[in-house]
C-alpha positions as CSV (number, residue, x, y, z in Angstrom):
1,M,-82.3,-5.4,-79.2
2,G,-82.6,-2.5,-81.5
3,I,-82.9,0.8,-79.8
4,Q,-84.7,-0.4,-76.7
5,S,-82.9,0.0,-73.4
6,Y,-83.0,-2.3,-70.5
7,F,-85.8,-2.0,-68.0
8,S,-84.8,-0.2,-64.8
9,D,-87.5,-1.7,-62.5
10,W,-89.4,-4.9,-62.0
11,Q,-92.8,-3.4,-62.5
12,S,-92.2,-1.9,-65.9
13,L,-90.4,-5.0,-67.0
14,E,-93.3,-7.3,-66.0
15,E,-95.9,-5.0,-67.5
16,A,-93.9,-5.0,-70.8
17,I,-93.8,-8.8,-70.8
18,K,-97.6,-9.1,-70.1
19,H,-98.3,-6.9,-73.1
20,C,-95.5,-8.1,-75.4
21,H,-96.1,-8.5,-79.1
22,K,-92.4,-8.9,-80.1
23,C,-92.9,-12.3,-81.7
24,P,-95.8,-14.4,-82.9
25,L,-96.0,-16.4,-79.7
26,Y,-98.4,-13.8,-78.2
27,R,-101.1,-14.9,-80.6
28,S,-101.5,-18.3,-79.0
29,R,-100.6,-17.7,-75.4
30,K,-103.2,-17.5,-72.6
31,N,-100.9,-15.9,-70.2
32,P,-97.3,-14.7,-70.5
33,V,-95.0,-16.0,-67.7
34,P,-92.5,-13.3,-66.5
35,G,-91.0,-15.2,-63.6
36,E,-91.3,-15.3,-59.9
37,G,-89.5,-15.6,-56.6
38,N,-87.2,-13.7,-54.4
39,K,-86.0,-10.5,-56.2
40,N,-83.3,-10.1,-53.7
41,S,-81.9,-13.6,-54.2
42,Y,-78.4,-14.2,-55.6
43,V,-79.6,-17.4,-57.2
44,M,-81.5,-17.5,-60.5
45,F,-82.9,-20.5,-62.3
46,V,-83.5,-20.2,-66.0
47,G,-85.6,-22.7,-68.0
48,E,-86.6,-22.9,-71.6
49,A,-90.2,-21.7,-72.0
50,P,-93.6,-22.1,-70.3
51,G,-95.6,-25.3,-70.7
52,A,-99.3,-25.8,-70.7
53,T,-99.8,-25.4,-67.0
54,E,-97.6,-22.4,-66.8
55,D,-99.5,-20.8,-69.7
56,E,-102.8,-21.4,-67.8
57,M,-101.5,-20.0,-64.5
58,G,-99.0,-17.3,-65.7
59,R,-96.4,-18.8,-63.4
60,P,-93.1,-20.6,-64.2
61,F,-92.4,-24.3,-63.4
62,V,-95.8,-25.2,-61.9
63,G,-96.6,-28.2,-64.1
64,A,-95.3,-31.8,-63.5
65,A,-91.6,-30.8,-64.3
66,G,-91.8,-27.8,-62.0
67,R,-93.2,-29.9,-59.1
68,L,-90.3,-32.3,-59.5
69,L,-87.9,-29.4,-59.4
70,T,-89.5,-27.9,-56.3
71,M,-89.5,-31.3,-54.6
72,I,-85.8,-31.8,-55.3
73,L,-85.0,-28.2,-54.1
74,E,-86.9,-28.6,-50.9
75,S,-85.6,-32.1,-50.2
76,L,-82.2,-30.4,-50.1
77,G,-83.3,-27.6,-47.9
78,I,-83.7,-25.0,-50.6
79,K,-87.0,-23.2,-50.4
80,R,-88.4,-22.4,-53.9
81,E,-89.4,-18.9,-52.7
82,S,-85.8,-18.2,-51.8
83,I,-84.7,-18.2,-55.4
84,Y,-85.8,-16.4,-58.6
85,I,-87.0,-18.6,-61.4
86,T,-87.8,-17.7,-65.0
87,N,-87.5,-18.9,-68.6
88,V,-85.6,-17.7,-71.7
89,V,-88.9,-17.3,-73.5
90,K,-91.8,-15.9,-71.6
91,C,-94.7,-17.2,-73.7
92,R,-95.5,-20.9,-74.4
93,P,-94.5,-22.2,-77.9
94,P,-97.4,-24.1,-79.5
95,G,-97.4,-27.8,-78.6
96,N,-94.5,-27.2,-76.1
97,R,-92.1,-27.2,-79.0
98,E,-88.6,-25.8,-78.5
99,P,-88.4,-22.0,-78.9
100,K,-87.1,-20.8,-82.3
101,D,-83.9,-18.7,-82.4
102,E,-85.9,-15.6,-83.4
103,E,-88.2,-16.1,-80.4
104,V,-85.3,-16.4,-78.1
105,E,-83.8,-13.2,-79.6
106,A,-87.0,-11.3,-79.4
107,C,-87.3,-12.1,-75.7
108,S,-83.6,-11.4,-74.9
109,I,-84.3,-7.9,-73.6
110,Y,-86.5,-9.3,-70.8
111,L,-84.1,-12.0,-69.6
112,E,-81.1,-9.6,-69.8
113,S,-83.1,-7.0,-67.8
114,Q,-84.0,-9.6,-65.2
115,I,-80.3,-10.4,-64.8
116,L,-79.4,-6.8,-64.5
117,L,-82.1,-6.1,-61.9
118,L,-81.4,-9.3,-59.9
119,K,-77.6,-9.2,-60.2
120,P,-77.4,-13.0,-59.4
121,K,-74.1,-14.6,-58.3
122,V,-75.3,-18.0,-59.6
123,I,-77.4,-18.8,-62.6
124,V,-78.7,-22.4,-62.9
125,T,-79.6,-23.3,-66.5
126,L,-82.2,-26.0,-67.0
127,G,-81.8,-27.7,-70.3
128,N,-80.1,-27.0,-73.6
129,V,-82.0,-23.9,-74.6
130,A,-81.2,-22.1,-71.4
131,G,-77.6,-23.3,-71.3
132,K,-77.0,-22.2,-74.9
133,K,-78.5,-18.8,-74.2
134,I,-76.6,-18.0,-70.9
135,F,-73.3,-19.3,-72.1
136,G,-73.7,-17.4,-75.3
137,M,-74.3,-14.2,-73.3
138,G,-71.0,-15.1,-71.5
139,S,-69.2,-15.5,-74.9
140,Q,-68.5,-19.2,-74.0
141,Q,-69.1,-22.2,-76.2
142,W,-72.0,-24.4,-75.3
143,G,-71.3,-28.1,-75.6
144,G,-74.7,-29.5,-74.8
145,V,-76.2,-30.2,-71.4
146,M,-74.8,-33.7,-70.8
147,K,-71.2,-32.5,-71.5
148,M,-71.6,-29.2,-69.5
149,R,-73.5,-30.3,-66.5
150,G,-72.1,-31.1,-63.1
151,K,-69.7,-28.2,-62.8
152,A,-69.7,-24.4,-62.3
153,C,-68.3,-22.1,-64.9
154,K,-67.3,-18.5,-64.3
155,L,-68.9,-16.2,-66.9
156,S,-68.9,-12.4,-67.5
157,I,-72.5,-11.5,-68.4
158,L,-73.6,-7.9,-68.8
159,N,-70.5,-6.8,-66.9
160,L,-71.5,-9.1,-64.0
161,T,-69.3,-12.0,-62.8
162,I,-71.6,-15.0,-62.6
163,L,-71.2,-18.7,-61.8
164,A,-73.3,-20.7,-64.3
165,I,-74.3,-24.2,-63.3
166,P,-75.8,-26.1,-66.2
167,T,-78.2,-29.0,-65.5
168,L,-80.9,-31.0,-67.1
169,H,-84.4,-29.7,-67.6
170,P,-86.6,-31.4,-65.0
171,A,-89.0,-32.5,-67.7
172,A,-86.2,-34.8,-69.0
173,A,-85.9,-36.3,-65.5
174,L,-89.6,-36.9,-64.9
175,Y,-89.6,-40.5,-66.2
176,N,-86.0,-41.4,-66.3
177,P,-84.5,-42.3,-62.8
178,Q,-80.9,-42.0,-64.1
179,L,-81.5,-38.5,-65.3
180,R,-83.3,-37.6,-62.1
181,T,-80.2,-38.7,-60.2
182,L,-78.0,-36.4,-62.3
183,L,-80.4,-33.5,-61.7
184,E,-80.3,-34.1,-58.0
185,E,-76.5,-34.2,-58.0
186,D,-76.4,-30.9,-59.8
187,I,-78.8,-29.3,-57.4
188,K,-76.6,-30.5,-54.5
189,L,-73.7,-28.7,-56.2
190,V,-75.9,-25.5,-56.3
191,K,-76.5,-25.9,-52.6
192,K,-72.8,-26.3,-51.8
193,I,-71.9,-23.2,-53.9
194,T,-74.7,-21.0,-52.5
195,E,-73.6,-22.1,-48.9
196,S,-70.1,-21.0,-49.8
197,I,-71.3,-17.7,-51.0
198,A,-73.2,-17.2,-47.8
199,Q,-70.1,-18.1,-45.9
200,E,-68.0,-15.6,-47.8
201,T,-70.4,-12.8,-47.0
202,L,-69.6,-13.1,-43.3
203,S,-67.3,-10.6,-41.6
204,L,-63.7,-10.7,-42.6
205,G,-62.7,-12.3,-39.2
206,D,-65.3,-15.0,-39.5
207,V,-64.3,-15.7,-43.1
208,Q,-60.7,-16.2,-42.1
209,K,-61.8,-18.6,-39.4
210,S,-64.0,-20.6,-41.7
211,K,-61.7,-20.9,-44.6
212,S,-59.8,-23.8,-43.1
213,K,-63.1,-25.7,-42.6
214,T,-65.2,-24.7,-45.6
215,K,-64.6,-24.8,-49.4
216,T,-64.7,-21.5,-51.2
217,L,-66.2,-20.8,-54.6
218,L,-62.9,-21.4,-56.3
219,D,-63.0,-25.0,-55.2
220,Y,-66.1,-25.6,-57.4
221,L,-64.9,-23.9,-60.6
222,K,-63.9,-26.1,-63.5
């Protein structure tokens, strides 16, 4: 991070990403991909890095994997525009290879600033790179996506209390029905937890009435 401080507004953050030369990935990119979605949402999805279609369009998760994710979300009644979605690394690695550790580190200021600006209550990590990064920020050991998926973990990240829900990257689920089923199960868990959060933001009287009928966030923590 060096001496750079966090970005205090979305406009300056996104402009910095668009003109970033912090690592060599800028040399081969067509368009950086800051992220998009509802900047007032309490749900943040974090993937690995842009792919070819994302690099062309400057938008996250708009290729085949992104379309699958959007379809699963909307089949469960979660509109994509209601969440905020981004990647650990904002520029496409050549050949869609996995980002290197030094590229992840160079981009950290942007992801951390996004978390501080959004202040999400839930972060859904898509794949190993995102899971390792988010759990590392929460000083928690990352055991791999297949071991960690399917449950919510309470993390302290940048002095924020956040529920992290790890799942597969949708690219892994594209051609494997078994993995797609697991991804769908995890997104169902995301929906249950976000509905609990919405329930808990009701007035105190309504919350007391609803607790006997509705699970709270504590019921999902493992």
